[in-house]
C-alpha positions, 0 to 999 in steps of 0.5 A, a space after each residue: 780424183 787425185 792422179 796417181 803421180 801425186 805423192 799424198 795419194 800413194 801414201 793415203 794422206 788426203 784420204 778421210 779414211 785413212 785418218 779414221 784407221 788413225 784415230 781408231 787405233 789411236 783410241 784402241 793404243 794398237 798400230 794401225 796395220 792392226 786395224 783388220 779382220 778378224 779382230 776388227 769389222 772391215 771400214 766397208 761394212 759400214 762405208 763405201 770407203 773410195 765414195 767416202 775418199 771421193 766425196 771429201 777430195 772436193 772442194 774444201 771450203 764446203 761445209 759437208 759433214 758425214 756421220 756413222 758409227 764404225 768399230 764402236 765409235 762415233 765418227 763425223 768427217 768435215 769437208 774442212 779436212 777434220 776426222 774426229 773419232 769419239 768413244 761413246 763409252 767415255 766421251 774421248 775423242 780422237 781428232 785427225 786431218 786428212 788435209 791441211 
């Protein structure tokens, strides 16, 4: 796990959950703080955010990937640090990174 003194942990820069929320906000053309109930279901309704962050905090060379649906979007998180959030109705994908 990331140590609390790690600056990236404080701002969430290394968390795939943050990248997911940011990509959904970009799709929706809203501020990231708007991605919350009641307008949007909480991310924890479809995936355990702490487990997701912990899973992808491991070795960045892993070929691990996880796909699920959230807020009407298809989400894929990859071990290489990439998050793709795709609108299935348009095929438009917003890609974000949670790890450099």
